PDB file of N, CA, C and O in Angstrom:
ATOM      1  N   UNK A   1    -150.504  74.552  56.982  1.00  0.00           N
ATOM      2  CA  UNK A   1    -151.029  75.036  55.732  1.00  0.00           C
ATOM      3  C   UNK A   1    -149.860  75.538  54.885  1.00  0.00           C
ATOM      4  O   UNK A   1    -148.976  76.240  55.374  1.00  0.00           O
ATOM      5  N   UNK A   2    -149.876  75.170  53.635  1.00  0.00           N
ATOM      6  CA  UNK A   2    -148.804  75.574  52.738  1.00  0.00           C
ATOM      7  C   UNK A   2    -148.961  77.029  52.314  1.00  0.00           C
ATOM      8  O   UNK A   2    -150.065  77.574  52.320  1.00  0.00           O
ATOM      9  N   UNK A   3    -147.845  77.650  51.948  1.00  0.00           N
ATOM     10  CA  UNK A   3    -147.840  79.056  51.556  1.00  0.00           C
ATOM     11  C   UNK A   3    -148.773  79.315  50.382  1.00  0.00           C
ATOM     12  O   UNK A   3    -149.483  80.321  50.375  1.00  0.00           O
ATOM     13  N   UNK A   4    -148.787  78.433  49.395  1.00  0.00           N
ATOM     14  CA  UNK A   4    -149.638  78.644  48.224  1.00  0.00           C
ATOM     15  C   UNK A   4    -151.113  78.656  48.605  1.00  0.00           C
ATOM     16  O   UNK A   4    -151.895  79.424  48.044  1.00  0.00           O
ATOM     17  N   UNK A   5    -151.491  77.814  49.549  1.00  0.00           N
ATOM     18  CA  UNK A   5    -152.884  77.789  49.985  1.00  0.00           C
ATOM     19  C   UNK A   5    -153.259  79.100  50.683  1.00  0.00           C
ATOM     20  O   UNK A   5    -154.358  79.618  50.485  1.00  0.00           O
ATOM     21  N   UNK A   6    -152.356  79.628  51.490  1.00  0.00           N
ATOM     22  CA  UNK A   6    -152.594  80.917  52.146  1.00  0.00           C
ATOM     23  C   UNK A   6    -152.727  82.019  51.100  1.00  0.00           C
ATOM     24  O   UNK A   6    -153.612  82.869  51.201  1.00  0.00           O
ATOM     25  N   UNK A   7    -151.868  82.006  50.115  1.00  0.00           N
ATOM     26  CA  UNK A   7    -151.937  83.000  49.030  1.00  0.00           C
ATOM     27  C   UNK A   7    -153.268  82.882  48.293  1.00  0.00           C
ATOM     28  O   UNK A   7    -153.899  83.892  47.981  1.00  0.00           O
ATOM     29  N   UNK A   8    -153.693  81.656  48.016  1.00  0.00           N
ATOM     30  CA  UNK A   8    -154.975  81.446  47.331  1.00  0.00           C
ATOM     31  C   UNK A   8    -156.146  81.978  48.144  1.00  0.00           C
ATOM     32  O   UNK A   8    -157.099  82.517  47.582  1.00  0.00           O
ATOM     33  N   UNK A   9    -156.081  81.832  49.451  1.00  0.00           N
ATOM     34  CA  UNK A   9    -157.143  82.343  50.316  1.00  0.00           C
ATOM     35  C   UNK A   9    -157.120  83.870  50.331  1.00  0.00           C
ATOM     36  O   UNK A   9    -158.167  84.507  50.215  1.00  0.00           O
ATOM     37  N   UNK A  10    -155.950  84.450  50.470  1.00  0.00           N
ATOM     38  CA  UNK A  10    -155.821  85.908  50.516  1.00  0.00           C
ATOM     39  C   UNK A  10    -156.253  86.547  49.202  1.00  0.00           C
ATOM     40  O   UNK A  10    -156.873  87.611  49.203  1.00  0.00           O
ATOM     41  N   UNK A  11    -155.932  85.913  48.097  1.00  0.00           N
ATOM     42  CA  UNK A  11    -156.289  86.472  46.786  1.00  0.00           C
ATOM     43  C   UNK A  11    -157.712  86.127  46.359  1.00  0.00           C
ATOM     44  O   UNK A  11    -158.177  86.593  45.319  1.00  0.00           O
ATOM     45  N   UNK A  12    -158.396  85.325  47.143  1.00  0.00           N
ATOM     46  CA  UNK A  12    -159.780  84.992  46.836  1.00  0.00           C
ATOM     47  C   UNK A  12    -159.964  83.798  45.916  1.00  0.00           C
ATOM     48  O   UNK A  12    -161.088  83.514  45.499  1.00  0.00           O
ATOM     49  N   UNK A  13    -158.899  83.098  45.592  1.00  0.00           N
ATOM     50  CA  UNK A  13    -159.018  81.912  44.746  1.00  0.00           C
ATOM     51  C   UNK A  13    -159.651  80.744  45.499  1.00  0.00           C
ATOM     52  O   UNK A  13    -160.293  79.878  44.904  1.00  0.00           O
ATOM     53  N   UNK A  14    -159.460  80.736  46.812  1.00  0.00           N
ATOM     54  CA  UNK A  14    -160.061  79.723  47.676  1.00  0.00           C
ATOM     55  C   UNK A  14    -160.727  80.453  48.833  1.00  0.00           C
ATOM     56  O   UNK A  14    -160.227  81.482  49.288  1.00  0.00           O
ATOM     57  N   UNK A  15    -161.846  79.931  49.309  1.00  0.00           N
ATOM     58  CA  UNK A  15    -162.509  80.600  50.436  1.00  0.00           C
ATOM     59  C   UNK A  15    -161.767  80.363  51.751  1.00  0.00           C
ATOM     60  O   UNK A  15    -161.214  79.290  51.992  1.00  0.00           O
ATOM     61  N   UNK A  16    -161.771  81.398  52.593  1.00  0.00           N
ATOM     62  CA  UNK A  16    -161.175  81.233  53.920  1.00  0.00           C
ATOM     63  C   UNK A  16    -162.076  80.371  54.795  1.00  0.00           C
ATOM     64  O   UNK A  16    -161.606  79.531  55.562  1.00  0.00           O
ATOM     65  N   UNK A  17    -163.368  80.595  54.664  1.00  0.00           N
ATOM     66  CA  UNK A  17    -164.331  79.906  55.508  1.00  0.00           C
ATOM     67  C   UNK A  17    -165.092  78.862  54.709  1.00  0.00           C
ATOM     68  O   UNK A  17    -165.503  79.110  53.575  1.00  0.00           O
ATOM     69  N   UNK A  18    -165.274  77.703  55.302  1.00  0.00           N
ATOM     70  CA  UNK A  18    -166.045  76.639  54.676  1.00  0.00           C
ATOM     71  C   UNK A  18    -167.301  76.438  55.513  1.00  0.00           C
ATOM     72  O   UNK A  18    -167.230  76.181  56.715  1.00  0.00           O
ATOM     73  N   UNK A  19    -168.458  76.560  54.854  1.00  0.00           N
ATOM     74  CA  UNK A  19    -169.727  76.373  55.563  1.00  0.00           C
ATOM     75  C   UNK A  19    -169.960  74.895  55.804  1.00  0.00           C
ATOM     76  O   UNK A  19    -169.782  74.071  54.907  1.00  0.00           O
ATOM     77  N   UNK A  20    -170.359  74.571  57.019  1.00  0.00           N
ATOM     78  CA  UNK A  20    -170.657  73.198  57.408  1.00  0.00           C
ATOM     79  C   UNK A  20    -171.981  73.190  58.155  1.00  0.00           C
ATOM     80  O   UNK A  20    -172.538  74.246  58.457  1.00  0.00           O
ATOM     81  N   UNK A  21    -172.472  72.023  58.444  1.00  0.00           N
ATOM     82  CA  UNK A  21    -173.737  71.910  59.157  1.00  0.00           C
ATOM     83  C   UNK A  21    -174.885  71.760  58.182  1.00  0.00           C
ATOM     84  O   UNK A  21    -174.687  71.403  57.021  1.00  0.00           O
ATOM     85  N   UNK A  22    -176.084  72.035  58.660  1.00  0.00           N
ATOM     86  CA  UNK A  22    -177.250  71.909  57.800  1.00  0.00           C
ATOM     87  C   UNK A  22    -178.338  72.862  58.277  1.00  0.00           C
ATOM     88  O   UNK A  22    -178.334  73.332  59.415  1.00  0.00           O
ATOM     89  N   UNK A  23    -179.251  73.123  57.383  1.00  0.00           N
ATOM     90  CA  UNK A  23    -180.383  73.970  57.712  1.00  0.00           C
ATOM     91  C   UNK A  23    -181.322  73.205  58.635  1.00  0.00           C
ATOM     92  O   UNK A  23    -181.715  72.073  58.350  1.00  0.00           O
ATOM     93  N   UNK A  24    -181.667  73.835  59.728  1.00  0.00           N
ATOM     94  CA  UNK A  24    -182.599  73.239  60.679  1.00  0.00           C
ATOM     95  C   UNK A  24    -184.003  73.800  60.491  1.00  0.00           C
ATOM     96  O   UNK A  24    -184.920  73.494  61.252  1.00  0.00           O
ATOM     97  N   UNK A  25    -184.146  74.617  59.475  1.00  0.00           N
ATOM     98  CA  UNK A  25    -185.414  75.285  59.166  1.00  0.00           C
ATOM     99  C   UNK A  25    -185.951  76.045  60.369  1.00  0.00           C
ATOM    100  O   UNK A  25    -187.150  76.026  60.648  1.00  0.00           O
ATOM    101  N   UNK A  26    -185.047  76.715  61.078  1.00  0.00           N
ATOM    102  CA  UNK A  26    -185.461  77.496  62.237  1.00  0.00           C
ATOM    103  C   UNK A  26    -186.167  78.777  61.819  1.00  0.00           C
ATOM    104  O   UNK A  26    -186.921  79.351  62.604  1.00  0.00           O
ATOM    105  N   UNK A  27    -185.930  79.232  60.588  1.00  0.00           N
ATOM    106  CA  UNK A  27    -186.603  80.407  60.068  1.00  0.00           C
ATOM    107  C   UNK A  27    -186.009  81.726  60.506  1.00  0.00           C
ATOM    108  O   UNK A  27    -186.475  82.778  60.069  1.00  0.00           O
ATOM    109  N   UNK A  28    -185.017  81.707  61.338  1.00  0.00           N
ATOM    110  CA  UNK A  28    -184.443  82.948  61.842  1.00  0.00           C
ATOM    111  C   UNK A  28    -183.841  83.807  60.730  1.00  0.00           C
ATOM    112  O   UNK A  28    -183.843  85.034  60.827  1.00  0.00           O
ATOM    113  N   UNK A  29    -183.333  83.179  59.689  1.00  0.00           N
ATOM    114  CA  UNK A  29    -182.737  83.934  58.579  1.00  0.00           C
ATOM    115  C   UNK A  29    -183.803  84.682  57.781  1.00  0.00           C
ATOM    116  O   UNK A  29    -183.492  85.652  57.090  1.00  0.00           O
ATOM    117  N   UNK A  30    -185.051  84.241  57.872  1.00  0.00           N
ATOM    118  CA  UNK A  30    -186.153  84.853  57.123  1.00  0.00           C
ATOM    119  C   UNK A  30    -186.807  86.006  57.864  1.00  0.00           C
ATOM    120  O   UNK A  30    -187.488  86.825  57.246  1.00  0.00           O
ATOM    121  N   UNK A  31    -186.619  86.086  59.156  1.00  0.00           N
ATOM    122  CA  UNK A  31    -187.359  87.051  59.958  1.00  0.00           C
ATOM    123  C   UNK A  31    -187.144  88.492  59.528  1.00  0.00           C
ATOM    124  O   UNK A  31    -188.090  89.279  59.529  1.00  0.00           O
ATOM    125  N   UNK A  32    -185.928  88.852  59.163  1.00  0.00           N
ATOM    126  CA  UNK A  32    -185.632  90.229  58.758  1.00  0.00           C
ATOM    127  C   UNK A  32    -185.881  90.474  57.284  1.00  0.00           C
ATOM    128  O   UNK A  32    -185.735  91.604  56.818  1.00  0.00           O
ATOM    129  N   UNK A  33    -186.245  89.464  56.552  1.00  0.00           N
ATOM    130  CA  UNK A  33    -186.423  89.571  55.110  1.00  0.00           C
ATOM    131  C   UNK A  33    -187.864  89.867  54.694  1.00  0.00           C
ATOM    132  O   UNK A  33    -188.113  90.161  53.524  1.00  0.00           O
ATOM    133  N   UNK A  34    -188.809  89.798  55.618  1.00  0.00           N
ATOM    134  CA  UNK A  34    -190.229  89.940  55.284  1.00  0.00           C
ATOM    135  C   UNK A  34    -190.596  89.012  54.127  1.00  0.00           C
ATOM    136  O   UNK A  34    -191.255  89.418  53.170  1.00  0.00           O
ATOM    137  N   UNK A  35    -190.170  87.799  54.232  1.00  0.00           N
ATOM    138  CA  UNK A  35    -190.356  86.819  53.167  1.00  0.00           C
ATOM    139  C   UNK A  35    -191.808  86.353  53.101  1.00  0.00           C
ATOM    140  O   UNK A  35    -192.405  86.007  54.121  1.00  0.00           O
ATOM    141  N   UNK A  36    -192.365  86.347  51.906  1.00  0.00           N
ATOM    142  CA  UNK A  36    -193.757  85.930  51.716  1.00  0.00           C
ATOM    143  C   UNK A  36    -193.965  84.436  51.936  1.00  0.00           C
ATOM    144  O   UNK A  36    -195.096  83.990  52.128  1.00  0.00           O
ATOM    145  N   UNK A  37    -192.886  83.663  51.909  1.00  0.00           N
ATOM    146  CA  UNK A  37    -192.993  82.209  52.068  1.00  0.00           C
ATOM    147  C   UNK A  37    -192.810  81.752  53.511  1.00  0.00           C
ATOM    148  O   UNK A  37    -193.016  80.582  53.835  1.00  0.00           O
ATOM    149  N   UNK A  38    -192.425  82.674  54.358  1.00  0.00           N
ATOM    150  CA  UNK A  38    -192.188  82.352  55.765  1.00  0.00           C
ATOM    151  C   UNK A  38    -193.509  82.347  56.525  1.00  0.00           C
ATOM    152  O   UNK A  38    -194.331  83.249  56.361  1.00  0.00           O
ATOM    153  N   UNK A  39    -193.706  81.340  57.347  1.00  0.00           N
ATOM    154  CA  UNK A  39    -194.912  81.258  58.168  1.00  0.00           C
ATOM    155  C   UNK A  39    -194.598  80.465  59.430  1.00  0.00           C
ATOM    156  O   UNK A  39    -193.473  80.000  59.615  1.00  0.00           O
ATOM    157  N   UNK A  40    -195.565  80.319  60.269  1.00  0.00           N
ATOM    158  CA  UNK A  40    -195.439  79.507  61.474  1.00  0.00           C
ATOM    159  C   UNK A  40    -196.346  78.304  61.345  1.00  0.00           C
ATOM    160  O   UNK A  40    -197.483  78.423  60.887  1.00  0.00           O
ATOM    161  N   UNK A  41    -195.855  77.156  61.742  1.00  0.00           N
ATOM    162  CA  UNK A  41    -196.630  75.928  61.689  1.00  0.00           C
ATOM    163  C   UNK A  41    -196.331  75.140  62.962  1.00  0.00           C
ATOM    164  O   UNK A  41    -195.178  74.805  63.231  1.00  0.00           O
ATOM    165  N   UNK A  42    -197.350  74.851  63.729  1.00  0.00           N
ATOM    166  CA  UNK A  42    -197.177  74.143  65.005  1.00  0.00           C
ATOM    167  C   UNK A  42    -196.145  74.820  65.904  1.00  0.00           C
ATOM    168  O   UNK A  42    -195.320  74.154  66.529  1.00  0.00           O
ATOM    169  N   UNK A  43    -196.202  76.145  65.959  1.00  0.00           N
ATOM    170  CA  UNK A  43    -195.312  76.977  66.781  1.00  0.00           C
ATOM    171  C   UNK A  43    -193.847  76.898  66.355  1.00  0.00           C
ATOM    172  O   UNK A  43    -192.955  77.202  67.146  1.00  0.00           O
ATOM    173  N   UNK A  44    -193.596  76.490  65.109  1.00  0.00           N
ATOM    174  CA  UNK A  44    -192.234  76.438  64.571  1.00  0.00           C
ATOM    175  C   UNK A  44    -192.187  77.239  63.281  1.00  0.00           C
ATOM    176  O   UNK A  44    -193.175  77.327  62.553  1.00  0.00           O
ATOM    177  N   UNK A  45    -191.027  77.823  63.008  1.00  0.00           N
ATOM    178  CA  UNK A  45    -190.846  78.553  61.764  1.00  0.00           C
ATOM    179  C   UNK A  45    -190.889  77.574  60.600  1.00  0.00           C
ATOM    180  O   UNK A  45    -190.451  76.429  60.719  1.00  0.00           O
ATOM    181  N   UNK A  46    -191.416  78.034  59.487  1.00  0.00           N
ATOM    182  CA  UNK A  46    -191.608  77.136  58.362  1.00  0.00           C
ATOM    183  C   UNK A  46    -191.515  77.914  57.056  1.00  0.00           C
ATOM    184  O   UNK A  46    -192.071  79.005  56.936  1.00  0.00           O
ATOM    185  N   UNK A  47    -190.814  77.354  56.083  1.00  0.00           N
ATOM    186  CA  UNK A  47    -190.730  77.937  54.746  1.00  0.00           C
ATOM    187  C   UNK A  47    -191.657  77.141  53.835  1.00  0.00           C
ATOM    188  O   UNK A  47    -191.537  75.922  53.718  1.00  0.00           O
ATOM    189  N   UNK A  48    -192.571  77.839  53.200  1.00  0.00           N
ATOM    190  CA  UNK A  48    -193.554  77.178  52.342  1.00  0.00           C
ATOM    191  C   UNK A  48    -192.929  76.555  51.096  1.00  0.00           C
ATOM    192  O   UNK A  48    -193.505  75.635  50.514  1.00  0.00           O
ATOM    193  N   UNK A  49    -191.757  77.043  50.678  1.00  0.00           N
ATOM    194  CA  UNK A  49    -191.138  76.533  49.443  1.00  0.00           C
ATOM    195  C   UNK A  49    -189.743  75.958  49.686  1.00  0.00           C
ATOM    196  O   UNK A  49    -188.952  75.850  48.749  1.00  0.00           O
ATOM    197  N   UNK A  50    -189.434  75.591  50.920  1.00  0.00           N
ATOM    198  CA  UNK A  50    -188.083  75.128  51.256  1.00  0.00           C
ATOM    199  C   UNK A  50    -187.614  73.999  50.347  1.00  0.00           C
ATOM    200  O   UNK A  50    -186.455  73.993  49.932  1.00  0.00           O
ATOM    201  N   UNK A  51    -188.467  73.060  50.034  1.00  0.00           N
ATOM    202  CA  UNK A  51    -188.062  71.899  49.233  1.00  0.00           C
ATOM    203  C   UNK A  51    -188.310  72.086  47.739  1.00  0.00           C
ATOM    204  O   UNK A  51    -188.128  71.153  46.957  1.00  0.00           O
ATOM    205  N   UNK A  52    -188.720  73.275  47.345  1.00  0.00           N
ATOM    206  CA  UNK A  52    -189.008  73.548  45.943  1.00  0.00           C
ATOM    207  C   UNK A  52    -187.739  73.969  45.204  1.00  0.00           C
ATOM    208  O   UNK A  52    -186.849  74.588  45.787  1.00  0.00           O
ATOM    209  N   UNK A  53    -187.664  73.635  43.937  1.00  0.00           N
ATOM    210  CA  UNK A  53    -186.485  74.003  43.135  1.00  0.00           C
ATOM    211  C   UNK A  53    -186.455  75.498  42.839  1.00  0.00           C
ATOM    212  O   UNK A  53    -185.397  76.034  42.512  1.00  0.00           O
ATOM    213  N   UNK A  54    -187.592  76.181  42.946  1.00  0.00           N
ATOM    214  CA  UNK A  54    -187.624  77.615  42.641  1.00  0.00           C
ATOM    215  C   UNK A  54    -187.329  78.483  43.863  1.00  0.00           C
ATOM    216  O   UNK A  54    -187.506  79.700  43.816  1.00  0.00           O
ATOM    217  N   UNK A  55    -186.881  77.867  44.952  1.00  0.00           N
ATOM    218  CA  UNK A  55    -186.500  78.648  46.128  1.00  0.00           C
ATOM    219  C   UNK A  55    -185.376  79.596  45.730  1.00  0.00           C
ATOM    220  O   UNK A  55    -184.445  79.172  45.044  1.00  0.00           O
ATOM    221  N   UNK A  56    -185.427  80.864  46.135  1.00  0.00           N
ATOM    222  CA  UNK A  56    -184.388  81.831  45.740  1.00  0.00           C
ATOM    223  C   UNK A  56    -182.980  81.365  46.105  1.00  0.00           C
ATOM    224  O   UNK A  56    -182.770  80.736  47.142  1.00  0.00           O
ATOM    225  N   UNK A  57    -182.033  81.681  45.247  1.00  0.00           N
ATOM    226  CA  UNK A  57    -180.641  81.278  45.459  1.00  0.00           C
ATOM    227  C   UNK A  57    -180.092  81.837  46.761  1.00  0.00           C
ATOM    228  O   UNK A  57    -179.322  81.166  47.449  1.00  0.00           O
ATOM    229  N   UNK A  58    -180.482  83.065  47.108  1.00  0.00           N
ATOM    230  CA  UNK A  58    -179.965  83.648  48.353  1.00  0.00           C
ATOM    231  C   UNK A  58    -180.382  82.816  49.564  1.00  0.00           C
ATOM    232  O   UNK A  58    -179.672  82.767  50.568  1.00  0.00           O
ATOM    233  N   UNK A  59    -181.538  82.165  49.461  1.00  0.00           N
ATOM    234  CA  UNK A  59    -181.991  81.297  50.552  1.00  0.00           C
ATOM    235  C   UNK A  59    -181.174  80.011  50.594  1.00  0.00           C
ATOM    236  O   UNK A  59    -180.826  79.520  51.669  1.00  0.00           O
ATOM    237  N   UNK A  60    -180.873  79.471  49.420  1.00  0.00           N
ATOM    238  CA  UNK A  60    -180.073  78.246  49.350  1.00  0.00           C
ATOM    239  C   UNK A  60    -178.656  78.487  49.851  1.00  0.00           C
ATOM    240  O   UNK A  60    -178.043  77.603  50.449  1.00  0.00           O
ATOM    241  N   UNK A  61    -178.138  79.684  49.606  1.00  0.00           N
ATOM    242  CA  UNK A  61    -176.756  80.010  49.956  1.00  0.00           C
ATOM    243  C   UNK A  61    -176.584  80.509  51.386  1.00  0.00           C
ATOM    244  O   UNK A  61    -175.462  80.574  51.887  1.00  0.00           O
ATOM    245  N   UNK A  62    -177.676  80.858  52.041  1.00  0.00           N
ATOM    246  CA  UNK A  62    -177.560  81.448  53.375  1.00  0.00           C
ATOM    247  C   UNK A  62    -177.107  80.411  54.394  1.00  0.00           C
ATOM    248  O   UNK A  62    -177.600  79.283  54.362  1.00  0.00           O
ATOM    249  N   UNK A  63    -176.219  80.736  55.268  1.00  0.00           N
ATOM    250  CA  UNK A  63    -175.341  81.895  55.266  1.00  0.00           C
ATOM    251  C   UNK A  63    -174.131  81.615  54.382  1.00  0.00           C
ATOM    252  O   UNK A  63    -173.553  80.530  54.435  1.00  0.00           O
ATOM    253  N   UNK A  64    -173.757  82.581  53.582  1.00  0.00           N
ATOM    254  CA  UNK A  64    -172.633  82.398  52.662  1.00  0.00           C
ATOM    255  C   UNK A  64    -171.298  82.683  53.334  1.00  0.00           C
ATOM    256  O   UNK A  64    -170.278  82.094  52.975  1.00  0.00           O
ATOM    257  N   UNK A  65    -171.305  83.572  54.294  1.00  0.00           N
ATOM    258  CA  UNK A  65    -170.079  83.974  54.988  1.00  0.00           C
ATOM    259  C   UNK A  65    -170.380  84.213  56.459  1.00  0.00           C
ATOM    260  O   UNK A  65    -171.505  84.554  56.825  1.00  0.00           O
ATOM    261  N   UNK A  66    -169.371  84.032  57.297  1.00  0.00           N
ATOM    262  CA  UNK A  66    -169.564  84.379  58.696  1.00  0.00           C
ATOM    263  C   UNK A  66    -169.634  85.905  58.833  1.00  0.00           C
ATOM    264  O   UNK A  66    -169.202  86.603  57.916  1.00  0.00           O
ATOM    265  N   UNK A  67    -170.137  86.428  59.889  1.00  0.00           N
ATOM    266  CA  UNK A  67    -170.558  85.718  61.079  1.00  0.00           C
ATOM    267  C   UNK A  67    -172.003  85.257  60.993  1.00  0.00           C
ATOM    268  O   UNK A  67    -172.816  85.843  60.278  1.00  0.00           O
ATOM    269  N   UNK A  68    -172.303  84.222  61.716  1.00  0.00           N
ATOM    270  CA  UNK A  68    -173.690  83.809  61.914  1.00  0.00           C
ATOM    271  C   UNK A  68    -174.066  84.362  63.281  1.00  0.00           C
ATOM    272  O   UNK A  68    -173.456  84.022  64.295  1.00  0.00           O
ATOM    273  N   UNK A  69    -175.063  85.204  63.290  1.00  0.00           N
ATOM    274  CA  UNK A  69    -175.448  85.806  64.571  1.00  0.00           C
ATOM    275  C   UNK A  69    -176.717  85.174  65.130  1.00  0.00           C
ATOM    276  O   UNK A  69    -177.190  85.551  66.203  1.00  0.00           O
ATOM    277  N   UNK A  70    -177.254  84.226  64.405  1.00  0.00           N
ATOM    278  CA  UNK A  70    -178.496  83.586  64.797  1.00  0.00           C
ATOM    279  C   UNK A  70    -178.163  82.260  65.474  1.00  0.00           C
ATOM    280  O   UNK A  70    -177.718  81.320  64.815  1.00  0.00           O
ATOM    281  N   UNK A  71    -178.371  82.183  66.752  1.00  0.00           N
ATOM    282  CA  UNK A  71    -177.947  81.004  67.508  1.00  0.00           C
ATOM    283  C   UNK A  71    -178.733  79.745  67.182  1.00  0.00           C
ATOM    284  O   UNK A  71    -178.268  78.643  67.474  1.00  0.00           O
ATOM    285  N   UNK A  72    -179.903  79.878  66.590  1.00  0.00           N
ATOM    286  CA  UNK A  72    -180.697  78.701  66.258  1.00  0.00           C
ATOM    287  C   UNK A  72    -180.288  78.086  64.922  1.00  0.00           C
ATOM    288  O   UNK A  72    -180.769  77.012  64.560  1.00  0.00           O
ATOM    289  N   UNK A  73    -179.412  78.755  64.195  1.00  0.00           N
ATOM    290  CA  UNK A  73    -178.980  78.283  62.879  1.00  0.00           C
ATOM    291  C   UNK A  73    -178.141  77.018  63.005  1.00  0.00           C
ATOM    292  O   UNK A  73    -177.280  76.930  63.881  1.00  0.00           O
ATOM    293  N   UNK A  74    -178.384  76.046  62.144  1.00  0.00           N
ATOM    294  CA  UNK A  74    -177.648  74.783  62.172  1.00  0.00           C
ATOM    295  C   UNK A  74    -176.338  74.818  61.414  1.00  0.00           C
ATOM    296  O   UNK A  74    -175.604  73.830  61.391  1.00  0.00           O
ATOM    297  N   UNK A  75    -176.038  75.952  60.791  1.00  0.00           N
ATOM    298  CA  UNK A  75    -174.773  76.073  60.070  1.00  0.00           C
ATOM    299  C   UNK A  75    -173.686  76.648  60.974  1.00  0.00           C
ATOM    300  O   UNK A  75    -173.961  77.335  61.958  1.00  0.00           O
ATOM    301  N   UNK A  76    -172.469  76.348  60.614  1.00  0.00           N
ATOM    302  CA  UNK A  76    -171.302  76.949  61.243  1.00  0.00           C
ATOM    303  C   UNK A  76    -170.211  77.000  60.194  1.00  0.00           C
ATOM    304  O   UNK A  76    -170.368  76.442  59.108  1.00  0.00           O
ATOM    305  N   UNK A  77    -169.118  77.657  60.501  1.00  0.00           N
ATOM    306  CA  UNK A  77    -168.026  77.787  59.542  1.00  0.00           C
ATOM    307  C   UNK A  77    -166.734  77.239  60.117  1.00  0.00           C
ATOM    308  O   UNK A  77    -166.495  77.268  61.324  1.00  0.00           O
ATOM    309  N   UNK A  78    -165.909  76.739  59.206  1.00  0.00           N
ATOM    310  CA  UNK A  78    -164.555  76.310  59.546  1.00  0.00           C
ATOM    311  C   UNK A  78    -163.607  77.337  58.959  1.00  0.00           C
ATOM    312  O   UNK A  78    -163.641  77.598  57.757  1.00  0.00           O
ATOM    313  N   UNK A  79    -162.756  77.924  59.798  1.00  0.00           N
ATOM    314  CA  UNK A  79    -161.767  78.910  59.364  1.00  0.00           C
ATOM    315  C   UNK A  79    -160.508  78.153  58.957  1.00  0.00           C
ATOM    316  O   UNK A  79    -159.831  77.554  59.793  1.00  0.00           O
ATOM    317  N   UNK A  80    -160.206  78.190  57.669  1.00  0.00           N
ATOM    318  CA  UNK A  80    -159.075  77.416  57.152  1.00  0.00           C
ATOM    319  C   UNK A  80    -157.731  77.976  57.579  1.00  0.00           C
ATOM    320  O   UNK A  80    -156.753  77.232  57.642  1.00  0.00           O
ATOM    321  N   UNK A  81    -157.656  79.263  57.875  1.00  0.00           N
ATOM    322  CA  UNK A  81    -156.383  79.849  58.307  1.00  0.00           C
ATOM    323  C   UNK A  81    -156.150  79.569  59.794  1.00  0.00           C
ATOM    324  O   UNK A  81    -155.077  79.107  60.181  1.00  0.00           O
ATOM    325  N   UNK A  82    -157.142  79.845  60.611  1.00  0.00           N
ATOM    326  CA  UNK A  82    -157.008  79.636  62.056  1.00  0.00           C
ATOM    327  C   UNK A  82    -157.198  78.176  62.461  1.00  0.00           C
ATOM    328  O   UNK A  82    -156.899  77.786  63.589  1.00  0.00           O
ATOM    329  N   UNK A  83    -157.706  77.370  61.512  1.00  0.00           N
ATOM    330  CA  UNK A  83    -157.957  75.949  61.746  1.00  0.00           C
ATOM    331  C   UNK A  83    -158.840  75.725  62.971  1.00  0.00           C
ATOM    332  O   UNK A  83    -158.506  74.980  63.893  1.00  0.00           O
ATOM    333  N   UNK A  84    -159.996  76.417  62.932  1.00  0.00           N
ATOM    334  CA  UNK A  84    -160.933  76.233  64.027  1.00  0.00           C
ATOM    335  C   UNK A  84    -162.357  76.420  63.533  1.00  0.00           C
ATOM    336  O   UNK A  84    -162.602  77.045  62.501  1.00  0.00           O
ATOM    337  N   UNK A  85    -163.271  75.874  64.280  1.00  0.00           N
ATOM    338  CA  UNK A  85    -164.697  75.992  63.980  1.00  0.00           C
ATOM    339  C   UNK A  85    -165.209  77.280  64.596  1.00  0.00           C
ATOM    340  O   UNK A  85    -164.914  77.602  65.747  1.00  0.00           O
ATOM    341  N   UNK A  86    -165.984  78.011  63.803  1.00  0.00           N
ATOM    342  CA  UNK A  86    -166.593  79.251  64.283  1.00  0.00           C
ATOM    343  C   UNK A  86    -168.091  79.028  64.407  1.00  0.00           C
ATOM    344  O   UNK A  86    -168.776  78.761  63.420  1.00  0.00           O
ATOM    345  N   UNK A  87    -168.575  79.137  65.597  1.00  0.00           N
ATOM    346  CA  UNK A  87    -170.000  78.988  65.851  1.00  0.00           C
ATOM    347  C   UNK A  87    -170.615  80.376  65.975  1.00  0.00           C
ATOM    348  O   UNK A  87    -169.894  81.374  65.976  1.00  0.00           O
ATOM    349  N   UNK A  88    -171.932  80.450  66.080  1.00  0.00           N
ATOM    350  CA  UNK A  88    -172.558  81.775  66.165  1.00  0.00           C
ATOM    351  C   UNK A  88    -171.921  82.670  67.220  1.00  0.00           C
ATOM    352  O   UNK A  88    -171.585  82.240  68.324  1.00  0.00           O
ATOM    353  N   UNK A  89    -171.770  83.925  66.833  1.00  0.00           N
ATOM    354  CA  UNK A  89    -171.254  85.000  67.696  1.00  0.00           C
ATOM    355  C   UNK A  89    -169.781  84.865  68.050  1.00  0.00           C
ATOM    356  O   UNK A  89    -169.325  85.538  68.975  1.00  0.00           O
ATOM    357  N   UNK A  90    -169.020  84.029  67.359  1.00  0.00           N
ATOM    358  CA  UNK A  90    -167.595  83.874  67.675  1.00  0.00           C
ATOM    359  C   UNK A  90    -166.705  84.736  66.791  1.00  0.00           C
ATOM    360  O   UNK A  90    -165.486  84.748  66.963  1.00  0.00           O
ATOM    361  N   UNK A  91    -167.293  85.448  65.860  1.00  0.00           N
ATOM    362  CA  UNK A  91    -166.452  86.250  64.973  1.00  0.00           C
ATOM    363  C   UNK A  91    -166.650  87.705  65.285  1.00  0.00           C
ATOM    364  O   UNK A  91    -166.034  88.562  64.651  1.00  0.00           O
TER     365      UNK A  91
END
């Protein structure tokens, strides 16, 4: 990694962590939110508005930063400084 890229990460011009993966609609991120759109369907977590354009931005952005403590989450992060993948509970 070049010095300028490290400086950009430290100063916040570039993110240190890059989110990868995809939402598996496990619903674990909604459990602590008391979300009105969260429900259970066929014994699986389900968001009633997941595919709607009016879904809250915080839901679209989740998780925005590590750590991910929910093991069922399909997202993970790549640490650009350490050059490694961070999976749940690794931070």
